[in-house]
C-alpha positions in Angstrom: -48.2 -17.2 48.4 -50.8 -16.1 46.0 -52.9 -16.1 48.6 -50.8 -13.7 50.6 -50.2 -11.4 48.1 -54.2 -11.1 47.0 -54.5 -10.9 50.8 -52.1 -8.0 50.7 -53.4 -6.1 47.3 -57.0 -6.2 49.0 -55.9 -4.9 52.2 -54.0 -2.0 50.4 -56.7 -1.6 48.1 -59.3 -1.0 51.2 -56.7 1.3 53.2 -56.6 3.1 50.5 -60.3 3.6 49.8 -60.8 4.4 53.5 -58.1 7.0 53.5 -59.7 8.5 50.5 -63.1 8.4 52.1 -61.8 9.9 55.4 -60.3 13.0 53.7 -63.3 13.7 51.7 -65.2 13.5 55.0 -63.1 15.9 56.5 -63.3 18.4 54.1 -67.1 18.2 53.8 -66.8 19.1 58.0 -64.4 21.6 57.4 -66.7 23.5 54.7 -69.4 23.0 57.2 -67.9 24.4 59.8 -66.2 27.6 58.0 -69.7 27.9 56.8 -71.2 27.7 60.5 -68.4 30.2 61.3 -69.3 32.5 58.9 -73.0 32.4 59.7 -72.2 33.1 63.6 -69.5 35.9 62.5 -72.3 37.3 60.8 -75.1 37.0 63.6 -72.0 38.6 65.7 -71.8 41.4 63.7 -75.9 42.0 63.6 -75.5 41.8 67.3 -72.8 44.1 67.8 -74.7 46.7 65.7 -78.0 46.3 67.4 -76.2 46.6 70.6 -74.6 50.0 69.5 -77.9 50.9 68.1 -79.6 50.1 71.6 -76.7 52.0 73.3 -77.6 55.1 71.1 -81.2 55.0 71.6 -80.3 54.4 75.4 -78.2 57.8 75.4 -80.9 59.3 73.3 -83.4 58.7 76.0 -81.6 59.3 79.2 -80.9 62.7 77.4 -84.8 63.1 77.2 -85.1 61.6 80.6 -82.5 64.0 82.0 -84.4 67.2 80.1 -87.8 66.0 81.2 -86.7 65.7 84.9 -85.4 69.2 84.8 -88.9 70.3 83.3 -90.5 68.7 86.0 -88.2 70.3 88.7 -89.2 73.4 87.6 -92.8 72.9 86.8 -93.9 70.9 89.8 -93.3 73.3 92.1 -95.0 76.1 89.9 -98.2 73.8 89.6 -98.2 72.8 93.5 -97.7 76.5 94.2 -101.0 77.0 92.0 -102.7 74.1 93.6 -102.2 75.6 97.1 -103.3 79.0 95.7 -106.5 77.6 94.7 -106.9 75.4 97.5 -106.6 78.0 100.1 -108.3 81.0 98.2 -112.2 81.0 98.4 -114.2 83.6 95.9 -117.7 84.5 96.3 -120.8 86.9 96.0 -124.1 88.0 97.1 -126.7 90.0 95.8 -129.6 91.5 97.2 -132.4 92.7 94.4 -135.9 93.7 94.4 -138.9 94.3 91.9 -141.3 96.4 93.5 -144.5 98.9 93.6 -143.8 101.7 96.1 -146.0 104.7 97.5 -144.1 107.3 99.1 -146.2 110.5 100.9 -144.6 113.2 102.6 -147.5 114.9 104.8 -149.8 113.1 102.5 -148.6 114.2 99.2 -146.9 111.5 96.7 -143.3 112.0 96.1 -141.2 111.1 92.9 -140.1 107.8 94.8 -143.5 106.5 94.0 -143.5 103.9 91.4 -142.3 100.6 89.8 -138.8 99.8 89.8 -135.7 97.1 90.0 -133.3 97.7 92.7 -130.1 96.1 93.2 -129.6 97.1 96.7 -126.3 95.1 97.5 -123.5 93.6 95.4 -120.8 91.8 97.4 -117.6 90.1 95.8 -115.3 88.6 98.5 -112.0 87.0 98.1 -110.8 84.9 101.2 -107.3 83.8 101.2 -105.6 81.4 104.0 -101.9 81.9 104.6 -101.7 79.1 107.1 -103.7 77.7 110.2 -103.3 80.9 112.0 -103.0 83.7 109.2 -105.5 84.7 106.2 -106.9 87.9 104.5 -110.2 89.1 103.4 -111.4 91.6 101.0 -115.2 92.3 100.1 -116.4 94.9 97.8 -119.8 96.4 98.5 -121.9 97.8 95.6 -125.4 99.2 95.2 -127.7 100.7 93.2 -130.9 102.5 94.1 -133.3 103.3 91.1 -135.4 105.3 93.3 -132.2 107.7 94.3 -133.1 107.3 98.2 -130.7 106.1 100.7 -127.0 106.3 100.5 -127.3 107.0 96.8 -129.5 110.2 97.2 -126.7 112.8 96.1 -126.6 111.0 92.8 -129.9 109.4 92.0 -129.9 106.3 90.0 -126.1 106.1 90.7 -123.8 103.2 91.3 -122.0 103.3 94.7 -118.8 100.9 95.2 -116.9 100.4 98.5 -114.5 98.2 100.1 -116.7 96.7 102.9 -114.1 94.4 104.2 -110.2 94.6 104.2 -108.1 93.1 107.0 -105.9 90.3 107.8 -106.8 88.1 110.6 -105.0 86.0 113.0 -107.1 83.1 114.5 -105.3 81.2 117.1 -108.3 79.4 118.2 -111.9 79.5 118.0 -111.8 81.5 121.5 -109.4 84.4 120.0 -109.1 85.9 116.8 -107.6 89.3 115.9 -108.3 91.5 112.7 -106.9 94.7 111.5 -108.6 96.9 108.8 -112.2 97.1 107.9 -114.3 94.3 109.3 -117.4 93.4 110.9 -118.5 95.3 114.0 -119.5 93.3 116.9 -123.2 94.2 117.2 -125.2 94.4 113.4 -123.6 91.2 111.9 -124.2 89.1 114.8 -127.8 90.1 115.1 -128.1 89.5 111.3 -127.1 86.0 111.5 -130.3 85.1 113.9 -132.6 87.4 112.0 -132.1 85.5 108.9 -133.5 88.1 106.4 -131.0 90.7 106.1 -132.0 91.1 102.2 -135.4 91.9 102.8 -134.0 94.7 105.1 -131.7 95.7 107.2 -131.9 95.0 111.0 -132.9 97.9 113.4 -129.8 99.5 114.2 -128.5 99.5 110.1 -131.8 101.0 109.0 -132.0 103.5 111.4 -128.5 104.5 111.0 -127.7 103.9 114.8 -125.0 101.7 113.8 -123.0 100.0 110.8 -122.1 96.6 110.0 -118.4 97.1 109.4 -115.8 99.6 109.9 -112.0 100.2 109.9 -109.8 99.4 113.3 -108.6 96.9 115.3 -111.0 93.9 116.0 -110.9 90.8 118.4 -113.1 88.4 119.3 -113.9 84.6 119.6 -116.3 81.9 121.2 -116.0 79.0 123.8 -117.3 75.7 123.8 -119.4 76.8 127.0 -121.5 79.3 124.7 -119.9 82.1 125.8 -118.8 84.6 122.8 -117.5 88.3 122.5 -116.2 90.9 120.6 -114.4 94.4 120.7 -113.6 96.9 118.4 -111.5 100.2 118.2 -112.6 101.8 115.4 -112.9 105.2 113.2 -116.2 105.5 114.1 -117.8 106.6 110.4 -118.5 103.1 109.1 -116.7 101.3 106.3 -117.7 103.9 103.7 -115.7 106.9 105.3 -112.4 105.6 106.7 -111.5 109.1 107.4 -109.1 110.4 110.3 -110.0 111.9 113.6 -108.4 113.0 117.1 -109.8 110.1 118.8 -111.1 106.5 118.0 -114.6 105.0 119.0 -115.2 101.6 120.9 -117.6 98.9 120.2 -117.9 95.9 122.2 -120.6 92.7 122.7 -120.7 89.6 125.4 -123.1 86.8 124.8 -123.9 83.6 125.9 -125.5 80.6 123.8 -127.1 78.2 126.5 -127.8 75.8 123.7 -127.0 75.8 120.2 -130.3 77.6 119.0 -130.6 80.1 121.6 -128.6 83.0 122.4 -128.6 86.2 124.7 -126.5 89.0 124.4 -125.9 92.8 125.4 -123.7 95.3 123.8 -122.4 99.1 124.2 -120.8 101.8 122.1 -119.0 104.9 123.1 -117.0 107.7 121.1 -117.6 110.7 119.0 -118.3 108.8 115.9 -115.3 110.0 113.9 -116.4 113.7 113.8 -113.7 115.1 116.3 -111.2 116.7 114.1 -108.5 119.2 114.3 -110.8 122.0 113.5 -114.0 120.3 115.3 -114.6 119.3 118.5 -118.1 118.0 119.3 -120.1 119.0 122.1 -121.1 115.7 122.6 -119.9 111.8 123.0 -122.4 109.2 121.7 -123.4 106.2 123.6 -125.3 103.3 123.1 -126.7 100.2 124.7 -128.0 97.3 123.5 -129.4 94.0 124.3 -131.0 90.8 122.3 -132.6 87.4 122.9 -133.3 84.8 119.7 -133.9 81.5 119.0 -133.1 79.9 115.5 -133.1 76.6 114.0 -133.7 75.1 110.8 -137.7 75.4 110.7 -138.4 78.5 113.0 -136.6 81.9 114.0 -137.7 84.2 117.0 -135.9 87.2 118.2 -135.9 90.6 119.6 -133.3 93.4 120.2 -133.4 96.6 121.9 -131.3 99.8 122.1 -131.3 103.1 123.6 -128.6 105.6 122.5 -127.7 109.1 123.8 -126.5 112.2 121.5 -125.7 110.1 118.8 -125.8 113.4 116.7 -122.7 114.5 118.7 -122.1 118.0 116.8 -126.0 119.0 117.7 -125.7 121.6 120.9 -128.4 120.0 122.9 -128.7 116.6 124.6 -131.1 114.0 123.2 -132.0 110.5 123.6 -133.3 107.8 121.1 -134.6 104.1 121.9 -136.2 101.5 120.0 -137.2 97.7 119.7 -137.5 95.4 117.4 -139.1 91.7 116.9 -139.0 89.1 114.4 -140.5 85.5 113.5 -140.2 83.0 110.6 -141.6 79.7 110.4 -140.9 76.9 107.6 -144.2 75.7 106.6 -142.9 73.0 103.9 -140.1 70.4 103.9 -139.1 72.4 100.7 -138.4 75.4 102.8 -141.4 77.7 101.9 -141.3 80.0 105.1 -143.7 82.4 106.2 -142.1 85.5 108.3 -142.6 88.9 109.9 -141.2 91.5 111.4 -142.1 94.9 113.7 -139.8 97.9 114.6 -141.0 100.6 116.6 -138.3 103.8 117.8 -138.6 107.1 119.2 -135.9 108.7 117.5 -135.9 112.2 119.6 -137.3 111.3 123.0 -136.2 114.6 124.8 -136.3 117.3 122.2 -139.1 116.1 119.9 -141.0 113.5 121.7 -143.7 113.1 118.9 -141.0 111.8 116.7 -141.4 108.2 115.8 -140.5 105.7 113.2 -142.6 102.5 112.9 -142.0 99.8 110.2 -143.1 96.0 109.8 -143.3 93.5 107.0 -144.7 90.3 106.5 -143.8 87.9 103.4 -143.5 84.2 102.3 -140.0 82.9 101.2 -139.3 80.6 98.2 -136.1 78.6 97.9 -135.4 78.4 94.0 -132.2 76.5 94.1 -129.3 76.2 96.0 -128.0 80.0 96.9 -130.9 81.6 95.2 -134.1 82.6 97.4 -137.0 85.0 96.1 -139.8 86.8 98.8 -143.1 88.1 98.3 -143.2 90.8 100.6 -145.4 93.7 101.9 -143.5 96.7 103.9 -144.6 99.5 105.7 -143.1 102.7 107.0 -144.4 105.5 109.1 -141.3 108.0 110.0 -142.7 110.9 112.0 -140.1 113.9 112.2 -140.5 117.3 111.2 -142.6 116.3 108.4 -144.4 112.7 108.0 -143.2 110.3 105.5 -145.2 107.1 104.6 -143.6 104.3 102.5 -145.6 101.4 101.3 -144.0 98.8 99.3 -145.4 95.8 97.8 -143.3 93.3 95.6 -140.4 90.5 95.2 -137.1 90.8 96.9 -134.2 88.4 95.9 -131.0 86.8 97.6 -128.3 85.1 95.5 -124.9 83.7 97.0 -122.3 82.2 95.4 
């Protein structure tokens, strides 16, 4: 009996102890769980705060992106337009100058055109813009300063003259056909200059003697084919690019040519008209007519060429008939791989074959060209001109001629 009571007492004691320890354990676990819950709640609150902050930043960035997109939408077209304008527009220039010693004598007596001087004989500035694959436009100014007061500046010695040499709109449908409206290259002079290659030293025969001009106002067409055929035709005012005045009639100038190889060419040309002199108050007694021919060879090392012309009644306002004719021959040869080139030319023209058969103009030059840098050339040249008219004028000139292109 005692043993039973003792066992019961021990069991009760043990049971009480286990119940107490279990209760204590439950309390600790609850506290830990509460602490963990509190920590989770704190982390949740922090996460919510961060999410809210990120949403605020995202909204702000979205606003920035929207504004940036709007800015890009307005700026990109402007940038593209500017880029297209730059890519489709070419700006360039060319300067002809010389530093020379000149002696000019009229019937053996020296004139005031004798001396040493610096001349800027031509200054071209050009802008060429392409609208699309067919349409384009060109504007080229021409200025000159003649320190000796001769030539185009004779009316105002030592003056600067500025002209619009080219101002045209062009439609080019293919290499075989282009059309220009405005002041543009005439069919003959620029074509000869391309094969002559020494325009900065002196103009070609027509240009030098004023039996033609390099540009005029009017309607111009031209082109070249794969077989080497080339042509140009112009309905023009007739007084040259310096004088876009009106007249009762327009003039015609044309050229046809053939290049059997990439380096050779033959061409013929014609001109007819009253050279812009037929006005409301003036009816010229004559119509000027001119025929011309050229044969040339030009490659990277050598140039050979000759041209010939005959002109009837070029002075259309003169009462009596008259005729002029002339020829020119030129050659150049590269002496070194660097481009040092020897060149020469000779012109001879009878300027009044019917009225004054003794009138004559003979010109020649010899020189050596030295390339300086790309776009810059200098030439040491000697020139000699004898012009026999009512008086005989002899001009000799020695110096340096320069050509700057950019």
